[in-house]
C-alpha positions in Angstrom: -2.6 16.7 22.6 -1.4 17.4 19.1 1.7 17.5 17.1 2.7 19.7 14.3 2.7 18.0 11.0 4.0 19.4 7.7 2.9 16.5 6.0 -0.8 16.8 7.2 -0.5 20.9 6.3 -1.5 21.6 9.9 -2.1 19.4 13.5 -2.1 15.8 13.7 -4.3 15.1 17.5 -3.2 12.1 19.0 -4.2 10.6 22.5 -1.1 9.5 24.3 -1.2 6.8 27.1 1.8 6.9 29.7 2.7 3.9 31.8 2.0 4.3 35.4 4.8 6.1 37.7 6.1 7.5 34.5 6.5 11.0 36.6 8.6 9.5 39.3 10.9 7.8 37.2 14.0 8.8 34.6 13.4 6.0 32.4 13.2 6.0 28.5 10.4 3.9 27.3 9.0 2.2 24.1 6.3 3.6 22.3 3.2 2.1 20.4 1.6 3.9 17.7 -1.8 2.5 17.3 -3.9 3.0 14.0 -7.6 3.0 14.3 -9.9 1.6 11.7 -11.3 3.4 8.5 -13.8 4.6 7.7 -14.2 7.2 10.5 -14.4 10.6 11.9 -12.1 12.8 13.2 -12.7 12.0 17.1 -12.5 7.8 16.2 -8.9 7.9 17.7 -10.5 8.8 20.9 -12.2 5.3 22.1 -9.1 3.0 21.9 -8.4 2.7 25.7 -8.6 -0.7 25.5 -4.9 -0.4 24.0 -3.3 1.2 26.8 -5.6 -1.4 29.5 -4.5 -4.4 27.7 -0.7 -3.3 28.2 -1.6 -3.2 32.0 -3.2 -6.8 32.0 -0.2 -8.0 30.3 2.0 -6.4 32.9 4.3 -4.3 30.1 5.3 -0.8 30.1 5.2 1.4 27.4 3.7 4.4 25.9 0.9 4.2 23.7 0.1 6.8 21.0 -3.0 6.6 19.3 -3.1 9.7 16.4 -6.1 10.8 14.3 -6.4 8.9 11.4 -9.5 11.0 9.8 -10.1 14.6 9.4 -13.7 14.9 8.4 -16.9 12.4 8.9 -17.1 8.9 7.2 -13.5 9.4 6.2 -11.7 6.6 4.3 -8.4 8.1 3.0 -6.6 4.8 3.9 -3.5 6.2 5.4 -2.1 7.1 1.7 -0.2 9.7 0.5 -3.1 12.2 -1.5 -1.1 15.2 -1.6 1.5 17.7 -0.2 -1.2 18.7 2.6 -2.5 14.8 2.9 0.8 13.0 3.2 -0.5 10.4 5.9 2.9 8.2 5.2 5.0 11.3 6.3 2.7 12.1 8.8 3.0 9.0 10.9 6.5 7.6 10.1 8.1 10.9 10.5 6.0 14.1 12.1 4.3 11.8 14.8 7.6 10.0 16.2 9.3 13.2 16.1 6.9 15.1 18.2 6.6 12.2 20.6 10.3 12.0 21.2 10.6 15.9 21.9 7.6 15.3 24.6 8.7 12.4 26.3 10.8 9.9 27.6 10.8 7.4 24.5 13.8 5.0 23.3 14.8 7.1 20.2 15.6 4.4 17.9 13.7 2.0 15.8 13.9 -0.5 18.6 11.8 1.8 20.7 8.8 1.8 18.2 6.0 -0.6 17.3 3.2 0.1 14.5 0.0 -1.4 15.1 -3.1 -1.0 13.5 -6.5 -2.6 13.4 -8.5 -3.3 10.0 -7.7 -0.5 7.7 -5.1 0.8 10.5 -3.7 -2.8 9.7 -2.7 -2.2 6.2 -1.7 1.3 7.4 0.7 -0.2 9.8 2.0 -2.6 7.6 2.4 0.0 4.3 3.8 2.4 6.4 5.8 0.3 8.7 7.5 -1.7 5.7 8.3 1.4 4.0 10.4 3.0 7.2 12.3 0.2 8.6 14.7 2.9 9.7 11.8 4.1 12.4 9.9 1.3 13.3 11.4 -2.5 14.6 7.7 -4.0 15.2 4.7 -4.2 13.0 1.4 -5.7 13.7 -1.8 -5.9 12.0 -5.1 -7.1 13.7 -7.7 -8.0 10.8 -6.3 -5.8 8.5 -5.2 -6.2 4.8 -2.6 -5.5 2.4 -4.2 -3.5 -0.3 -5.9 0.2 -0.1 -9.7 -0.8 -0.4 -12.8 1.2 -0.8 -14.9 2.0 2.1 -16.8 -1.3 1.9 -13.7 -3.3 2.2 -14.8 -5.6 -0.9 -12.9 -3.9 -4.0 -9.3 -2.9 -3.9 -8.5 1.0 -4.8 -7.5 2.0 -8.3 -5.8 5.6 -8.0 -5.5 6.3 -11.4 -1.5 5.8 -11.6 0.4 2.8 -11.8 2.9 4.5 -9.3 -0.4 5.3 -6.8 -1.2 1.9 -7.2 2.2 0.4 -6.1 1.5 2.6 -3.2 -1.1 1.9 -2.4 -0.1 -2.3 -2.0 2.2 -3.3 1.0 5.7 -4.5 -0.2 6.1 -8.3 0.3 8.6 -9.7 -2.1 12.6 -10.1 -2.8 13.3 -6.2 -2.1 11.7 -6.2 1.3 13.8 -9.3 2.2 17.0 -7.6 1.0 16.3 -4.7 3.2 15.2 -6.6 6.3 18.8 -8.3 6.2 20.2 -4.8 7.5 17.1 -3.4 9.3 15.1 -6.5 10.7 11.5 -6.0 11.6 9.3 -8.0 13.7 6.3 -8.6 10.8 2.8 -10.2 12.3 -0.5 -10.2 11.7 -3.6 -12.1 12.2 -7.4 -12.6 11.2 -10.6 -13.7 12.9 -11.8 -17.0 11.0 -15.1 -15.8 10.1 -13.7 -12.3 8.6 -15.6 -12.9 5.5 -13.6 -9.5 4.0 -10.0 -10.2 4.8 -9.5 -13.9 5.4 -8.5 -14.7 1.9 -6.3 -11.4 1.9 -4.4 -12.4 4.7 -3.8 -16.2 3.8 -2.5 -15.0 0.5 0.1 -12.3 2.0 1.3 -15.3 4.4 1.8 -17.5 1.0 3.6 -14.3 -0.7 5.9 -13.3 2.3 6.7 -17.4 2.5 7.8 -17.6 -1.0 9.8 -14.6 -0.5 11.5 -16.1 2.6 10.5 -12.8 4.8 10.0 -14.3 8.1 7.0 -13.3 10.0 4.2 -14.3 11.8 0.4 -15.5 11.1 -2.5 -16.7 13.2 -6.2 -16.7 12.6 -8.8 -17.0 15.7 -12.1 -18.0 15.9 -14.2 -15.3 15.2 -14.9 -12.5 12.7 -14.1 -8.8 12.0 -14.9 -7.5 15.4 -13.5 -5.6 18.8 -14.3 -8.4 20.8 -11.3 -10.5 18.5 -9.2 -7.3 19.0 -9.3 -6.5 22.8 -9.1 -10.3 23.4 -5.6 -11.0 21.6 -4.3 -7.5 22.5 -2.6 -8.3 25.5 -0.5 -11.1 23.8 0.0 -9.6 20.3 1.3 -6.2 22.6 3.3 -7.9 24.5 5.0 -9.9 21.6 5.6 -6.4 19.5 7.4 -5.4 22.8 9.4 -8.4 23.6 10.4 -8.2 19.5 11.8 -4.3 19.9 13.8 -5.6 23.0 15.4 -8.5 21.4 16.5 -6.8 18.3 18.0 -3.9 19.9 20.0 -6.6 22.2 21.1 -8.5 18.9 22.1 -5.1 17.8 24.1 -4.1 20.8 25.7 -7.2 20.8 26.8 -7.1 17.0 28.1 -3.7 17.4 30.8 -5.2 20.0 31.8 -7.3 17.4 
């Protein structure tokens, strides 16, 4: 399918996976938005069927949306805001959910949306999700990182201004902790113990969140920066995100009664 995206100056293609029996019920479903890795090409969002398969394997029922994250061959735009016609954060946090909510039976609150990504998509999920707490109730990074990098993944991007550089770093300090008191979000990330590029950055981000008092989940697993790791962990991690959304919704409903 294709969503209209003013933030991208045109269309944002995406694949949508519906749970079994969707057509035979009036039930509303939570949505997992899944961001692929970079560098990538215009069709790189298509081979992510393992995410929907993992939900089935884990006995979970949700809608999975995998949007395009690259519009040209070998693109590495890091899910950042580049200009008025290529604002990936606005496309992912506003245009895409609005489109999906209009076309499908979704839970149309932050308690119905998780933003998950792998590698550069993990960076995008955290950088976008933690800046849009009213939109997403859970964010997960799988083998991701927390400051935008060049295509090698070995060097931090410098974008030419302090403002741009700040926008390319995932929030993690006291201001985030304060915002989470009114809009709690499930924050979880993992990395392979043999991931030579991103292991240390993940450990450092875990330490930074801990110092700031931001609740989160962090794990390391045997393995490197590989699809084998992501496929193996997908059922448990998707299940945890959906469980967190349900728990947050239940807590909010209870609080509203008092």
